[in-house]
C-alpha positions as CSV (number, residue, x, y, z in Angstrom):
1,M,3.6,44.1,14.3
2,I,0.5,46.2,14.4
3,P,1.2,49.9,15.2
4,K,0.2,51.2,18.7
5,D,-2.3,53.7,17.4
6,I,-4.1,51.0,15.5
7,L,-4.2,48.8,18.6
8,D,-5.6,51.6,20.6
9,K,-8.3,52.2,18.0
10,L,-9.2,48.5,18.0
11,D,-9.4,48.3,21.7
12,D,-11.6,51.4,21.7
13,V,-14.0,49.8,19.2
14,I,-14.3,46.6,21.3
15,A,-14.9,48.7,24.5
16,R,-17.7,50.7,22.8
17,R,-19.3,47.5,21.4
18,T,-19.3,45.7,24.7
19,M,-19.9,48.5,27.3
20,K,-23.7,48.1,27.2
21,L,-23.7,44.3,27.6
22,T,-24.4,44.4,31.3
23,N,-27.0,41.6,31.3
24,N,-26.4,38.0,30.3
25,R,-22.7,38.7,29.5
26,D,-21.9,35.0,29.8
27,M,-24.8,33.9,27.5
28,Y,-22.5,33.4,24.4
29,M,-19.2,32.7,26.2
30,G,-19.5,28.9,25.8
31,E,-20.2,29.2,22.1
32,N,-17.4,31.6,21.5
33,L,-14.9,29.5,23.5
34,L,-16.0,26.5,21.4
35,L,-15.5,28.4,18.1
36,T,-12.1,29.6,19.3
37,A,-11.0,26.1,20.3
38,Y,-12.0,24.8,16.8
39,C,-10.1,27.6,15.1
40,G,-7.0,26.5,17.1
41,H,-7.6,22.8,16.4
42,P,-9.7,22.4,13.2
43,E,-8.9,18.7,12.9
44,F,-10.2,17.7,16.4
45,D,-13.4,15.9,17.0
46,P,-16.0,17.1,19.7
47,W,-14.5,14.9,22.4
48,Q,-11.0,16.3,21.8
49,I,-12.3,19.8,21.7
50,A,-14.0,19.2,25.1
51,E,-10.6,18.1,26.5
52,V,-9.0,21.3,25.1
53,L,-11.7,23.5,26.7
54,N,-11.5,21.7,30.1
55,T,-7.7,22.0,30.1
56,S,-7.9,25.7,29.3
57,I,-10.4,26.5,32.1
58,G,-9.2,23.9,34.6
59,T,-12.6,22.1,35.0
60,K,-14.5,19.1,33.6
61,A,-17.5,21.1,32.6
62,Y,-17.3,20.3,28.9
63,T,-18.2,16.9,27.4
64,G,-18.1,15.6,23.8
65,R,-21.9,15.3,23.9
66,G,-22.2,18.9,25.2
67,V,-20.0,20.2,22.5
68,I,-22.2,18.4,19.9
69,Q,-25.3,19.9,21.3
70,T,-23.8,23.4,21.2
71,L,-22.7,22.8,17.6
72,N,-26.2,21.6,16.6
73,K,-27.7,24.6,18.3
74,M,-25.5,26.8,16.0
75,N,-26.4,24.6,13.1
76,L,-22.8,23.5,12.6
77,K,-22.9,20.0,11.3
78,A,-19.6,18.2,10.6
79,G,-19.3,19.2,6.9
80,D,-20.4,22.8,7.5
81,R,-18.1,23.1,10.4
82,K,-15.0,22.3,8.4
83,R,-15.8,24.9,5.7
84,L,-16.7,27.5,8.3
85,I,-13.4,27.0,10.2
86,E,-11.3,27.0,7.0
87,T,-12.9,30.3,5.8
88,A,-12.6,31.8,9.3
89,L,-8.9,31.0,9.5
90,H,-8.2,32.5,6.1
91,M,-10.3,35.6,6.5
92,G,-8.9,36.1,10.0
93,E,-5.4,36.4,8.5
94,V,-6.8,38.8,5.9
95,G,-8.2,40.9,8.7
96,F,-4.9,40.9,10.6
97,H,-3.2,42.2,7.4
98,C,-5.8,45.0,7.3
99,F,-4.6,46.1,10.7
100,N,-1.1,46.3,9.3
101,G,-2.3,48.6,6.5
102,D,-2.4,46.1,3.6
103,K,-4.5,47.8,0.9
104,H,-5.1,44.5,-0.9
105,A,-6.3,43.0,2.3
106,F,-8.8,45.8,2.8
107,K,-10.2,45.3,-0.7
108,Q,-10.3,41.5,-0.2
109,F,-12.2,41.8,3.1
110,R,-14.7,44.3,1.6
111,E,-15.4,41.9,-1.3
112,Y,-15.9,39.1,1.2
113,V,-18.4,41.1,3.3
114,V,-20.8,41.4,0.4
115,T,-20.5,37.7,-0.6
116,P,-24.0,36.2,-0.3
117,N,-25.1,32.9,1.4
118,K,-22.5,33.0,4.2
119,H,-23.2,30.8,7.2
120,P,-24.9,32.8,9.9
121,E,-22.1,32.1,12.3
122,Q,-19.3,32.8,9.8
123,M,-18.5,36.4,10.8
124,R,-18.5,35.5,14.5
125,C,-16.1,32.7,13.8
126,I,-13.8,35.0,11.8
127,L,-13.6,37.3,14.9
128,M,-12.8,34.4,17.2
129,A,-10.1,33.1,14.7
130,L,-8.6,36.6,14.4
131,F,-8.2,37.0,18.2
132,G,-7.6,33.4,19.0
133,N,-4.6,33.1,16.7
134,H,-2.8,36.4,17.3
135,P,-1.2,37.1,20.7
136,Q,-0.8,40.8,19.9
137,L,-4.5,41.2,19.8
138,Q,-5.1,39.0,22.9
139,E,-3.1,41.6,24.9
140,L,-5.6,44.3,24.3
141,A,-7.3,45.5,27.5
142,H,-10.8,44.5,26.2
143,A,-9.8,41.5,24.1
144,Q,-11.6,39.0,26.4
145,D,-14.9,41.0,26.0
146,I,-15.4,39.7,22.5
147,L,-16.4,36.4,24.2
148,Y,-19.5,38.1,25.4
149,L,-20.7,38.9,21.8
150,G,-23.5,37.0,20.1
151,R,-23.8,36.4,16.4
152,A,-25.0,39.9,15.4
153,Y,-22.8,42.0,17.8
154,A,-19.7,39.9,16.8
155,K,-20.4,40.5,13.1
156,Y,-20.7,44.2,13.5
157,C,-17.8,44.5,15.9
158,L,-15.6,42.8,13.3
159,L,-16.7,45.2,10.6
160,D,-16.2,48.2,13.0
161,L,-12.6,46.9,13.7
162,I,-11.8,46.9,10.0
163,D,-13.4,50.3,9.5
164,G,-11.4,51.7,12.4
165,A,-8.1,50.5,11.0
166,E,-9.0,51.8,7.5
167,D,-9.9,55.2,8.8
168,L,-6.5,55.6,10.4
169,Y,-4.6,54.2,7.4
170,H,-6.7,56.0,4.8
171,P,-4.2,59.0,4.2
172,W,-1.4,56.6,3.2
173,D,-1.6,57.4,-0.5
174,R,-1.9,61.2,-0.5
175,D,-0.8,64.0,1.8
176,I,-3.8,66.1,0.6
177,P,-7.1,64.1,0.3
178,S,-8.7,64.4,-3.1
179,A,-12.4,64.8,-3.9
180,E,-12.4,61.0,-4.6
181,D,-11.1,60.4,-1.1
182,F,-13.9,62.3,0.4
183,E,-16.5,60.5,-1.8
184,Q,-15.1,57.2,-0.7
185,Q,-15.2,58.2,3.0
186,F,-18.8,59.5,2.6
187,A,-19.8,56.2,1.0
188,R,-18.2,54.3,3.8
189,K,-20.0,56.3,6.4
190,E,-23.3,55.7,4.6
191,A,-22.5,52.0,4.6
192,Q,-21.8,52.1,8.4
193,L,-25.2,53.8,9.0
194,R,-26.9,51.1,6.9
195,R,-25.0,48.4,8.9
196,T,-26.2,50.0,12.2
197,N,-29.9,49.6,11.0
198,E,-29.2,46.1,9.8
199,M,-27.6,45.2,13.2
200,L,-30.7,46.4,15.1
201,E,-32.9,44.2,12.9
202,E,-30.6,41.2,13.4
203,L,-30.4,41.7,17.1
204,Q,-34.2,41.7,17.4
205,K,-34.4,38.5,15.4
206,E,-31.6,36.9,17.5
207,F,-33.4,37.9,20.7
208,E,-36.7,36.3,19.4
209,I,-34.8,33.2,18.4
210,R,-33.1,32.9,21.8
211,I,-36.4,33.1,23.6
212,Q,-37.9,30.4,21.4
213,E,-34.7,28.3,21.8
214,S,-34.9,28.6,25.6
215,K,-38.5,27.3,25.6
216,T,-37.7,24.5,23.2
217,Q,-34.6,23.6,25.2
218,E,-36.6,23.2,28.4
219,R,-38.9,20.7,26.7
220,A,-35.9,18.8,25.2
221,N,-34.2,18.8,28.6
222,F,-37.3,17.3,30.2
223,F,-37.4,14.3,27.8
224,S,-33.6,14.0,27.9
225,T,-33.8,13.5,31.6
226,L,-36.6,10.9,31.2
227,N,-34.3,9.0,28.9
228,S,-31.2,9.3,31.1
229,E,-29.4,6.5,32.8
230,K,-30.6,7.9,36.2
231,Y,-34.2,7.2,35.4
232,G,-33.6,3.9,33.5
233,F,-34.0,5.1,29.9
234,I,-37.7,5.6,30.2
235,L,-38.3,6.5,26.6
236,D,-36.4,3.5,25.3
237,G,-38.2,1.3,27.8
238,L,-41.6,2.5,26.8
239,F,-41.2,1.6,23.2
240,A,-39.4,-1.7,24.0
241,T,-42.3,-2.6,26.2
242,K,-44.8,-1.7,23.4
243,T,-42.9,-4.0,21.0
244,G,-42.9,-6.8,23.6
245,L,-46.6,-6.5,24.2
246,E,-47.3,-6.5,20.4
247,E,-45.2,-9.7,20.1
248,L,-47.2,-11.4,22.9
249,K,-50.4,-10.4,21.1
250,K,-49.2,-12.0,17.9
251,R,-48.7,-15.2,19.8
252,H,-52.2,-14.9,21.2
253,Y,-50.9,-14.6,24.7
254,A,-53.5,-13.3,27.1
255,L,-52.3,-10.9,29.8
256,P,-53.4,-11.5,33.3
257,L,-56.4,-9.4,34.4
258,E,-54.3,-7.8,37.1
259,I,-52.1,-6.0,34.5
260,N,-54.6,-5.4,31.7
261,G,-54.3,-1.7,32.4
262,L,-50.6,-1.8,31.5
263,T,-51.3,-1.9,27.8
264,I,-53.5,1.2,28.0
265,L,-50.9,3.0,30.2
266,I,-48.1,2.3,27.7
267,R,-50.2,3.4,24.8
268,K,-51.2,6.7,26.4
269,L,-47.7,7.5,27.5
270,I,-46.4,6.9,24.0
271,Q,-49.2,9.1,22.6
272,F,-48.0,11.8,25.1
273,V,-44.4,11.5,23.9
274,K,-45.5,11.7,20.2
275,D,-47.9,14.6,20.8
276,S,-44.9,16.4,22.4
277,G,-43.0,16.2,19.2
278,I,-40.6,13.5,20.3
279,N,-39.6,11.0,17.6
280,P,-37.2,8.1,17.3
281,V,-34.0,8.8,15.3
282,L,-33.5,5.3,14.1
283,R,-35.2,1.9,14.2
284,I,-33.9,-0.7,16.7
285,G,-32.2,-3.5,14.8
286,E,-31.3,-1.4,11.8
287,I,-27.9,-2.3,10.4
288,M,-25.7,0.4,8.7
289,T,-22.1,1.4,8.0
290,V,-20.4,4.4,9.7
291,T,-17.1,6.3,9.7
292,S,-15.4,8.1,12.5
293,Q,-17.1,11.4,11.5
294,D,-20.6,9.7,11.3
295,I,-20.5,8.6,15.0
296,E,-20.5,12.1,16.4
297,N,-24.2,11.9,16.9
298,Y,-24.3,8.3,18.2
299,H,-23.3,6.5,21.3
300,Y,-20.9,4.1,19.8
301,L,-20.0,0.7,21.3
302,G,-17.1,-1.0,19.5
303,S,-13.4,-0.8,18.7
304,P,-11.7,2.5,17.9
305,F,-11.5,3.9,14.4
306,E,-7.9,3.8,13.1
307,D,-8.5,6.8,10.7
308,D,-11.2,8.7,8.9
309,R,-11.3,6.2,6.0
310,V,-12.2,3.2,8.1
311,V,-15.8,2.0,7.6
312,K,-17.5,-0.2,10.2
313,K,-20.8,-2.1,10.2
314,V,-23.0,-1.4,13.2
315,Q,-26.4,-2.3,14.5
316,V,-28.8,0.1,16.3
317,I,-29.6,-1.1,19.8
318,A,-31.3,2.1,21.1
319,P,-33.2,4.4,18.8
320,G,-32.3,7.8,20.1
321,W,-34.8,10.7,20.2
322,Y,-35.2,14.1,18.7
323,L,-37.6,17.0,19.0
324,K,-39.3,17.1,15.6
325,D,-40.3,20.8,15.3
326,R,-36.7,22.1,16.1
327,D,-34.7,19.1,15.1
328,I,-33.0,19.0,18.5
329,Q,-31.5,15.8,19.7
330,V,-32.9,14.6,23.0
331,S,-30.8,11.5,23.3
332,R,-28.4,9.9,20.9
333,P,-29.0,6.5,19.3
334,T,-26.8,3.7,20.5
335,I,-25.0,1.7,17.9
336,K,-22.9,-1.4,18.4
337,E,-20.2,-2.6,16.1
338,I,-20.8,-5.9,14.3
339,K,-17.7,-8.0,14.3
340,E,-16.9,-10.1,11.2
341,E,-17.2,-13.3,13.2
342,E,-20.7,-12.2,14.3
343,V,-21.7,-11.7,10.7
344,H,-20.5,-15.2,9.8
345,E,-22.2,-16.7,12.8
346,S,-25.5,-15.1,11.9
347,R,-25.3,-16.8,8.5
């Protein structure tokens, strides 16, 4: 059990880190709830995570596709996600031991902090794993406020929490602090000052990125709506119509004069789509093999996968679309399972 004075210190750190977050407090809540859910169920797929989140908040606001879009926005592909969660769970336990005065844990955490090439979301995920898996921390008065923290604030809140615990535990080895103790404390204060400057720089970058993401997302939402079921999958229809017209042309079929303008209209609309940076993900008719993990980014039509090792042959029946300059998925490709009997019949 974490001592009460440490818990009070941790709660004070969170309160100070979140007290100025008066605007857009809910901006990061969805992302943080998602990371927390994955830390509790690292083996789940996006659709199962959506169910977990809907159950926890008592709504049906989350969908598998929505979870995937959020993961993509945070640049968390399936492979990266597994490593991120495993590291977060491990380092979350190390952090918890820090709060219990474990000197080895403090050293291990400090060594991890300076490790290069961490995923940008790694520290935030550690914070969510730390609070998501330890009921004692969840009882803090300001525990829920960590859900308001974006990438940069979450990172430095976590570091402040470790620092706060270390400051209280520091006298454990000597009744009278030595010169070496004071040097270490001074070095730590210098490091904290450097971190504050780094945080300000990261916050500025994060703010600029969010503005750009907002503009890009509006464009993606527009084309996603165009290709929705409500509007008859307009993007898919445009390119399917283009393919059909080209096939007629190859057969030397002359269009009636009354619809001659259709060809020009289709061509100009397609030009507009391409000029807007919208590109097809796959080619219609393409045949490939997929596993259960592969189909996260597809609309899959076929029998369920029995386990992760099963490989199925599928054919693309709708290309899917993505925004080229930001690699944002506008709509998923649709793939259909090819049964063995269908393969034999085609031969």
